C-alpha positions in Angstrom: 39.0 100.4 -18.4 41.6 101.1 -21.3 42.0 104.9 -22.3 40.0 106.1 -25.0 42.2 108.9 -25.5 45.8 108.6 -25.2 46.0 110.9 -22.0 42.9 108.7 -20.4 39.2 108.6 -20.6 35.9 110.6 -19.7 32.9 108.7 -18.7 29.6 110.6 -18.2 26.4 110.0 -16.3 23.4 108.6 -18.2 21.2 111.1 -19.9 24.2 113.6 -20.2 24.8 114.2 -24.1 28.4 114.3 -24.8 27.5 117.0 -27.9 26.5 119.3 -24.9 29.5 118.9 -23.0 31.8 119.7 -25.9 29.5 122.9 -26.7 29.6 123.9 -23.0 33.5 123.6 -23.3 33.9 125.6 -26.2 31.4 128.5 -24.7 33.6 128.4 -21.7 36.8 128.6 -23.5 35.4 131.5 -25.6 34.9 133.4 -22.6 38.5 134.8 -22.7 39.5 133.2 -19.2 42.4 131.2 -20.6 46.3 131.8 -20.9 49.2 129.6 -21.1 50.9 127.5 -18.3 52.8 124.5 -19.4 50.5 124.1 -22.6 47.4 123.5 -20.4 45.6 126.5 -21.7 45.3 128.3 -18.3 46.3 131.5 -16.7 49.5 131.8 -14.8 47.4 133.4 -11.8 46.1 130.0 -11.3 42.4 131.1 -12.2 40.1 130.1 -9.4 37.7 128.5 -11.8 40.1 125.7 -12.7 42.3 125.8 -9.5 41.5 122.6 -8.1 41.8 120.7 -11.4 45.2 122.3 -12.1 46.5 121.5 -8.5 45.3 118.0 -9.3 47.0 117.9 -12.4 50.1 119.7 -11.3 52.6 120.0 -8.4 54.7 122.7 -8.6 53.8 123.1 -12.2 54.9 119.5 -13.0 52.7 116.2 -13.2 53.8 112.8 -13.3 51.9 110.5 -15.8 49.0 111.1 -18.4 46.2 113.6 -17.8 43.9 114.9 -19.9 43.8 118.6 -21.1 39.9 119.3 -20.4 40.7 123.1 -21.3 40.9 121.7 -24.9 37.6 120.8 -26.2 38.6 118.7 -29.0 40.7 116.3 -26.6 38.0 116.5 -23.9 35.6 115.0 -27.2 38.3 112.6 -28.2 38.1 111.2 -24.5 34.8 110.5 -23.9 33.5 106.8 -24.1 29.9 105.9 -24.3 30.6 102.6 -22.8 31.4 103.6 -19.7 28.5 105.9 -18.7 27.1 105.7 -15.1 23.8 106.3 -12.9 23.2 109.8 -13.1 20.1 109.4 -11.1 21.8 107.6 -8.2 24.3 110.5 -8.1 21.7 113.3 -8.4 20.0 111.2 -5.3 22.9 111.1 -3.4 23.7 114.8 -4.0 20.7 115.7 -2.9 20.9 114.1 0.6 24.2 115.5 1.6 22.5 118.7 1.8 21.1 117.8 5.3 23.4 114.9 6.0 26.3 114.8 8.8 28.8 113.6 5.8 29.5 111.2 3.5 31.6 108.4 2.2 33.2 107.1 -1.0 34.4 103.9 -1.7 35.5 101.6 -4.6 38.2 98.5 -5.8 40.8 99.2 -8.1 43.0 96.5 -10.0 46.1 97.1 -12.6 45.2 95.4 -15.7 48.4 94.3 -17.0 51.8 96.2 -17.2 50.3 99.1 -19.0 48.8 100.2 -15.6 52.2 100.2 -14.1 55.0 102.9 -13.9 58.4 102.2 -15.1 59.2 101.4 -11.3 56.7 98.8 -11.6 54.1 100.8 -9.1 50.7 100.9 -9.5 49.7 104.4 -9.1 46.1 105.0 -10.6 44.6 108.1 -11.4 41.0 108.9 -11.1 39.2 112.1 -10.6 35.6 112.7 -10.0 34.6 116.2 -11.6 31.5 117.9 -10.5 32.2 120.4 -13.3 33.9 119.8 -16.4 33.7 123.4 -17.9 35.7 124.5 -15.8 37.4 121.2 -14.8 36.8 120.8 -11.2 37.1 117.8 -8.9 35.6 117.0 -5.7 37.7 113.8 -5.3 41.0 113.7 -6.8 43.1 110.4 -6.7 46.8 110.9 -8.6 50.4 110.8 -8.3 52.7 114.0 -8.0 56.1 113.9 -9.3 57.8 115.2 -6.2 55.7 112.7 -4.0 56.5 108.8 -4.0 53.4 107.8 -3.0 49.7 108.2 -4.7 47.7 111.0 -3.2 44.2 111.5 -2.3 43.2 115.2 -2.8 40.2 116.9 -1.6 38.8 119.8 -2.4 37.2 122.7 -0.4 37.4 126.4 0.2 38.4 128.1 3.2 36.5 131.0 5.2 37.4 133.7 2.8 36.3 131.8 -0.3 39.9 130.6 -1.5 40.1 127.3 -3.0 42.0 124.9 -0.7 43.0 120.9 -0.6 43.9 118.4 1.7 46.1 115.4 0.9 46.4 111.8 2.0 49.0 109.9 0.9 48.1 105.9 -0.5 51.1 103.7 -0.6 51.7 100.3 -1.4 49.0 99.4 -3.7 49.2 95.8 -4.9 50.0 95.6 -8.7 48.4 92.3 -9.1 45.3 92.3 -6.5 42.3 94.2 -6.1 42.8 97.4 -3.7 40.1 98.8 -1.3 40.3 102.6 -1.5 37.8 104.5 0.6 37.4 107.9 1.8 35.0 109.2 4.7 34.2 112.9 5.5 32.1 114.4 8.4 31.2 117.9 7.6 32.0 121.1 9.4 30.5 121.4 12.9 30.4 125.1 14.5 30.0 125.7 18.2 26.5 127.5 19.0 26.6 131.4 19.9 26.4 130.3 23.6 28.7 127.9 23.4 26.4 125.4 25.0 26.3 123.1 22.1 27.3 122.1 18.9 25.5 121.9 15.4 26.2 121.7 11.5 27.7 124.9 10.0 28.3 125.9 6.5 31.7 127.2 7.3 34.0 128.6 9.8 36.6 126.8 12.2 34.4 124.1 13.0 35.9 120.7 13.5 36.2 117.9 11.4 36.9 114.2 11.1 37.8 112.6 8.1 40.0 109.7 7.0 41.3 107.6 4.4 41.4 103.8 4.3 43.0 101.3 2.3 43.5 97.7 1.9 41.8 97.7 5.5 43.8 100.1 7.1 43.4 103.8 8.1 46.2 105.9 6.2 45.9 109.1 8.3 43.1 111.8 9.4 42.4 114.8 6.9 40.2 117.9 7.1 37.6 117.6 4.8 35.3 119.3 2.3 31.7 120.5 3.3 29.7 119.8 0.1 26.7 122.1 1.6 28.8 124.9 0.3 28.2 126.3 -2.8 25.2 125.6 -5.3 26.2 122.2 -7.2 23.4 120.2 -8.0 25.4 116.8 -8.5 28.6 115.7 -6.5 30.2 114.7 -9.8 28.7 114.2 -13.2 31.9 113.1 -15.0 34.8 110.6 -14.0 38.2 110.9 -15.5 40.5 108.3 -15.4 44.2 108.6 -16.8 45.3 104.9 -15.9 44.5 101.5 -17.5 42.7 99.6 -14.9 39.9 97.8 -13.8 37.6 99.8 -11.3 34.3 98.5 -9.3 31.3 100.7 -9.0 31.5 103.7 -6.9 29.9 103.2 -3.7 28.5 106.4 -2.4 27.2 106.7 1.0 25.3 110.0 1.9 26.4 109.9 5.6 29.7 109.7 7.5 31.1 106.1 8.0 33.7 105.4 10.9 36.6 103.6 10.2 35.3 100.4 11.9 32.2 100.5 9.4 34.6 100.8 6.4 36.8 98.1 7.6 33.5 96.0 8.2 32.9 96.7 4.3 36.3 96.0 3.6 36.0 92.5 5.3 32.6 91.8 3.6 33.7 91.9 0.0 37.7 91.2 0.4 37.2 87.3 -0.3 34.9 87.8 -3.3 37.0 90.4 -5.0 40.1 88.1 -4.8 38.3 85.6 -7.3 37.2 88.6 -9.4 39.8 88.8 -12.7 37.9 90.9 -14.9 36.7 90.7 -17.8 39.1 89.5 -21.0 38.2 92.8 -22.7 36.2 96.2 -22.0 33.1 97.1 -22.9 34.3 99.2 -25.7 36.4 96.8 -27.4 33.2 94.3 -27.0 30.8 96.7 -28.5 33.1 97.6 -31.5 33.8 93.7 -32.2 31.8 92.2 -34.9 30.9 88.7 -34.9 30.8 87.2 -38.6 27.0 85.5 -38.8 26.4 83.7 -41.8 23.1 84.4 -43.0 20.6 81.4 -44.2 18.2 82.6 -46.8 15.1 81.2 -45.9 12.8 79.2 -48.5 10.6 80.9 -50.8 7.4 82.5 -49.8 4.3 79.9 -49.4 0.8 80.5 -49.4 -2.0 78.3 -47.7 -4.1 76.3 -50.3 -6.7 75.5 -48.3 -8.4 76.6 -44.8 -6.7 75.2 -41.9 -8.4 72.3 -40.4 -8.9 71.7 -36.6 -9.2 68.0 -35.7 -9.7 65.8 -32.4 -10.6 62.5 -31.3 -13.0 62.3 -28.6 -14.2 59.7 -25.8 -18.0 59.2 -25.4 -19.4 60.2 -22.0 -21.4 57.3 -20.4 -22.4 56.2 -17.0 -21.3 52.9 -17.2 -17.8 52.9 -15.3 -15.5 50.0 -15.7 -16.4 49.2 -12.2 -19.8 48.9 -10.5 -18.6 50.7 -7.3 -17.6 53.6 -10.0 -21.1 53.8 -11.5 -23.1 53.9 -8.3 -20.7 56.5 -7.2 -21.8 58.9 -9.9 -25.4 58.2 -9.6 -25.0 59.2 -5.8 -23.1 62.5 -6.4 -25.5 63.2 -9.6 -28.4 62.7 -6.9 -26.9 65.1 -4.5 -25.9 67.7 -6.9 -29.5 67.9 -8.2 -30.9 67.9 -4.8 -28.6 71.1 -3.8 -28.6 73.0 -7.0 -31.8 72.2 -8.5 -34.2 72.9 -6.0 -37.6 73.9 -8.0 -38.5 76.6 -5.4 -35.0 78.4 -6.0 -33.1 77.1 -9.4 -34.7 76.2 -12.4 -32.6 73.5 -14.3 -33.3 72.0 -17.5 -34.1 68.8 -18.2 -30.6 67.3 -19.4 -29.1 68.1 -15.9 -32.0 66.6 -14.0 -32.2 63.5 -16.2 -28.8 62.9 -17.5 -25.9 61.9 -15.3 -23.2 62.3 -17.8 -24.1 65.8 -18.5 -22.2 67.2 -15.2 -20.3 64.0 -14.4 -19.4 60.5 -16.3 -17.0 58.1 -17.4 -15.2 58.0 -20.7 -15.8 55.4 -23.1 -14.6 54.8 -26.8 -16.9 56.9 -29.1 -19.3 55.5 -31.3 -18.5 55.5 -35.0 -22.5 56.9 -35.5 -22.1 59.8 -32.7 -22.5 63.2 -33.8 -20.9 66.0 -32.1 -21.2 69.8 -32.4 -23.3 68.9 -35.7 -20.5 67.2 -37.3 -20.1 63.4 -38.2 -16.9 61.7 -37.1 -14.4 61.5 -40.2 -11.3 59.7 -40.6 -8.0 61.9 -40.6 -4.3 60.1 -40.8 -5.7 56.8 -39.4 -7.6 58.4 -36.6 -11.3 58.8 -36.2 -12.9 62.3 -34.7 -14.2 65.2 -35.6 -13.0 68.2 -38.4 -13.9 71.8 -38.8 -12.4 74.9 -40.1 -10.3 76.3 -37.8 -11.6 80.2 -38.4 -15.2 78.7 -37.4 -14.0 77.5 -33.9 -11.3 80.4 -33.5 -12.9 83.5 -35.0 -16.7 83.2 -33.7 -18.2 82.7 -30.3 -20.9 80.7 -31.6 -22.2 78.3 -34.3 -25.6 77.5 -35.2 -26.0 73.8 -35.8 -28.9 72.2 -34.8 -29.3 75.3 -32.3 -27.0 77.9 -31.2 -23.5 76.2 -29.7 -20.9 77.8 -27.9 -17.6 77.6 -29.9 -15.7 77.5 -26.3 -17.3 74.0 -25.8 -15.6 72.3 -28.9 -12.7 71.7 -26.7 -14.0 69.6 -23.5 -13.1 67.2 -21.1 -14.1 64.3 -23.5 -11.1 65.6 -25.8 -8.3 63.3 -26.3 -6.4 64.7 -29.0 -6.4 67.9 -31.1 -4.5 69.0 -34.0 -4.2 71.8 -36.5 -3.5 70.8 -40.3 -2.2 73.2 -43.0 -1.4 72.4 -46.6 1.2 75.2 -48.3 2.2 75.4 -52.0 5.7 77.2 -52.4 5.4 78.6 -56.1 9.1 79.3 -56.7 9.5 75.4 -56.2 6.3 74.2 -57.2 5.9 72.2 -54.1 3.1 71.4 -51.7 3.8 70.9 -48.1 1.6 69.7 -45.3 2.1 70.8 -41.7 0.2 69.4 -38.3 0.5 70.9 -35.0 -0.6 68.7 -31.9 
């Protein structure tokens, strides 16, 4: 993923309109809740509406690396990249399950694209934020590097019992600048004691215990206090992803329950050997979409018209009781007699004379058709050196019956005695004066 804007890219969930996001930003900015701090357009008092975002971007007022200024709506608009949209329905379903779950886990793989992904010292410090609110900017998960820390940090957002915003940090170090890195965070929601002290249950705040940790490259980094998504009225855990570093990133795994370090270790072991051979695409989706492949257009020949109605032609064999071997002929007679006995009992069925007397009507051998045999009310004709029966294609294809020596279903024109069938067309192209024949077998 290469930056859409000089300072990064903003990916939106499917069905979230970019114009609506920009409009919401302008409405928020017009509300008068802005000031000036380091050119970021926020008040020096660290307005609570953007406290977490500000704290993720700055450490003592200074952040290292590029960061999008989401309080400038034109910057936000320029940074939105349509080619990196994600499945918002899956995020909403995950968020809904969090309301009654014991916690959640988030995991993904990241890899440097090239030297542009690395710091001046050759380190790989990816900057990624999952924003549950874009205006005001508010991440529930932020992975970034601050100027006064040697390591990457994963910052988790929450509020204390007084409703004041707080965050916890976990340090990520030694991310490989050349291989895929597995980063995962698992969080158990607050658990508070019951009033009588005789047990524990899920609470919506208070001083309940938490069990959260971050795992990176298959090892647990540290245990940290977690956040409780159940606090607050948020429809989605995130609806935007801010990426400030050129990188390759896998789909983000969202699990609406707390997963232990052992389970995340197993997840790493399960996929590590697959990720080792994934080098990533040679170019991003945005680059591929913007690329234009020249195609030489070949003009078709001039329009043609049919000179005559298409003809359906078939060659046929003749049904006969005289098989090549006497044993076969005797077998046909025996099977015909059994069929008449079983299916043409006069007390139950009414069979016509052809069924009763003609063996070849229901079972037969095939022989060369005679030149004087009439079929479907048609006499044999010769076409392209073959003797058979020709009819207008429309007579057979467009009608259920034809009336020739009685009513005959057109569905029986092609039958078990048909040896070959073909349709013949004759076209005329006025612009070139050409007559063309086409035969489809």
